[in-house]
C-alpha positions in Angstrom: 89.7 85.6 84.3 90.3 81.9 85.3 93.1 81.4 87.7 94.2 78.1 89.0 96.2 77.3 92.2 94.8 80.1 94.3 96.4 81.0 97.6 94.4 80.2 100.7 95.7 83.1 102.8 96.5 86.5 101.3 98.1 89.4 103.2 98.2 93.0 102.0 100.3 95.9 103.2 98.0 98.8 102.2 100.7 101.3 101.3 100.6 104.6 99.4 97.4 106.2 100.6 99.1 109.5 101.5 101.2 109.7 98.3 98.1 108.9 96.2 96.4 111.9 97.8 99.4 114.2 97.5 99.6 113.4 93.7 96.0 114.6 93.4 96.6 117.6 95.6 94.3 116.2 98.3 94.8 116.0 102.0 96.3 112.7 103.2 93.1 111.9 105.0 91.4 111.7 101.6 93.9 109.0 100.6 93.2 107.0 103.7 89.4 107.3 103.2 89.7 106.1 99.6 91.9 103.3 100.7 89.2 102.2 103.1 86.6 102.1 100.4 89.0 100.2 98.2 89.5 97.6 100.9 85.8 96.8 100.9 85.8 96.2 97.2 88.9 94.0 97.2 87.7 92.0 100.2 84.4 91.2 98.5 86.2 90.2 95.3 88.7 88.0 97.2 85.8 86.3 98.9 84.2 85.7 95.5 87.5 84.3 94.2 87.5 81.7 97.0 90.3 83.1 99.1 89.8 81.7 102.6 91.6 84.3 104.6 92.7 87.9 104.0 94.9 89.8 106.4 95.5 93.6 105.9 97.8 96.0 107.6 95.7 99.0 108.5 97.7 100.6 111.4 101.1 99.5 112.7 102.6 99.9 116.2 105.0 102.3 114.6 102.3 104.5 113.0 101.8 106.3 116.3 104.9 108.4 115.3 102.9 110.1 112.6 101.2 113.5 113.1 98.4 113.4 115.8 95.6 114.4 113.4 96.6 111.6 111.0 96.9 109.1 113.8 93.4 109.9 115.0 92.0 109.6 111.5 93.8 106.2 110.9 92.5 104.9 114.2 88.9 105.6 113.4 88.3 105.6 109.6 89.2 102.0 108.7 86.8 100.7 111.3 84.1 103.3 110.3 84.4 102.2 106.6 84.0 98.6 107.6 81.0 99.5 109.7 79.4 101.5 106.8 79.9 98.5 104.5 78.6 96.1 107.1 75.5 95.2 105.1 77.6 94.5 102.1 80.0 92.4 104.1 77.2 90.5 105.8 75.7 89.7 102.5 79.0 88.4 101.3 79.1 86.2 104.4 82.6 87.5 105.4 83.8 87.1 109.0 85.6 90.1 110.4 88.3 89.9 113.0 90.5 92.6 114.4 94.2 91.8 115.3 96.6 93.9 117.3 97.0 95.6 120.7 93.8 96.7 122.4 95.2 98.7 125.4 95.8 101.9 123.4 92.5 102.1 121.6 89.5 104.2 122.7 86.5 102.6 124.3 84.3 103.6 121.4 86.6 101.9 118.8 86.9 98.8 121.0 83.1 98.5 121.3 82.6 98.9 117.5 85.3 96.3 116.8 83.6 93.9 119.3 80.2 94.5 117.7 81.4 93.8 114.2 83.2 90.6 115.3 80.1 89.4 117.2 77.8 90.0 114.3 79.9 88.1 111.8 81.3 85.4 114.0 79.1 82.6 112.6 79.6 83.5 108.9 81.2 80.8 106.8 82.8 82.9 104.0 86.2 84.4 103.9 87.9 85.6 107.1 89.3 89.1 107.0 91.8 90.1 109.7 92.1 93.9 110.0 95.4 94.6 111.8 95.2 97.7 113.9 98.0 98.8 116.3 99.7 95.6 115.2 103.4 94.8 115.0 105.0 91.4 114.5 107.7 92.0 117.2 105.0 92.8 119.7 102.9 89.8 118.6 105.9 87.4 119.0 107.0 88.7 122.4 103.4 88.6 123.7 103.0 85.0 122.4 106.3 83.9 124.0 105.2 85.3 127.4 102.1 83.1 127.3 103.8 79.7 126.7 105.9 77.5 128.9 107.2 75.2 126.1 108.8 77.2 123.3 108.3 75.3 120.0 106.6 76.1 116.7 103.3 74.4 117.6 102.8 76.2 120.9 104.0 79.5 119.6 101.6 79.4 116.6 98.7 78.7 118.9 99.2 82.0 120.7 99.9 84.2 117.7 97.2 86.8 116.7 97.2 85.4 113.2 97.6 81.6 113.3 97.6 80.6 109.6 100.7 80.8 107.4 100.5 83.4 104.6 100.6 82.1 101.0 100.9 85.4 99.2 101.9 88.8 100.4 101.0 91.9 98.3 102.5 95.2 99.1 101.4 98.3 97.2 103.0 101.7 96.9 106.4 100.7 95.5 108.3 99.8 98.7 109.9 96.4 99.0 110.0 95.5 102.7 107.9 93.8 105.3 107.7 96.6 107.8 107.3 94.4 110.9 104.2 92.6 109.4 103.5 88.9 110.0 107.2 88.0 110.1 106.5 84.5 111.4 103.5 83.8 109.1 105.4 85.1 106.0 108.3 82.7 106.4 107.5 80.8 103.2 105.1 83.3 101.6 105.4 84.4 98.0 106.0 88.1 97.8 104.4 90.5 95.2 105.4 94.1 95.1 103.7 96.8 92.9 104.3 100.5 92.5 100.6 101.2 92.3 99.3 103.1 95.3 96.6 101.3 97.4 93.6 103.5 96.5 94.4 102.9 92.8 94.9 99.1 93.3 91.9 97.7 91.5 90.3 94.3 91.2 92.2 93.6 88.0 95.5 94.3 89.8 94.5 91.9 92.6 93.8 89.3 89.9 97.2 90.0 88.3 98.9 89.3 91.7 96.9 86.0 92.0 97.9 85.0 88.5 101.6 85.7 89.2 101.3 83.5 92.4 99.7 80.7 90.4 102.8 80.5 88.2 105.2 80.1 91.0 106.5 76.8 92.4 106.6 76.6 96.1 109.1 74.0 97.4 109.3 74.9 101.1 113.0 74.1 101.1 112.6 70.9 99.2 113.2 70.0 95.5 
């Protein structure tokens, strides 16, 4: 499928893993695992499409409120899946970056994250930002504490994700931003689908890109 006018930066809220698993009478962890595998496929396809940056919401600052066993699974599996697909990611020349708080993560997770970032830091393909223990309120407050002059340019320099988002995709049927990239999404095009993330295939990603290509972005102008 040929698609013109592609977004440079796509963000995805990976929603619906647990509900997908429940529908199939599987444990919620199975949904998160399948969602991780799906992320590797979509990331590779986005890179092949020429997307320059992909930012995904894997674990929010509010997700700590979930049951402890699910929290532990969510804090480890996304990174483990990325690590298992490391060869595939390296072959695709994708640069991996992790965004979010680091003070509440285990030493083992932090070391694995640092290792993956170091191994891919010189790659020239798409950048994938995996947001773990991330919340936009936390990001903005942290950034504002680091700057003396509060204006757009200085603030953006201290954000975890610096580049404005062109297209936001949210799976799972909900139509809200859930404290994700609030500054970066100021002029993004929004695309919501009822399809759960583990069932969100390459063709559905292309459908979102096609919908984006037909929109006219005026940024407040005419």
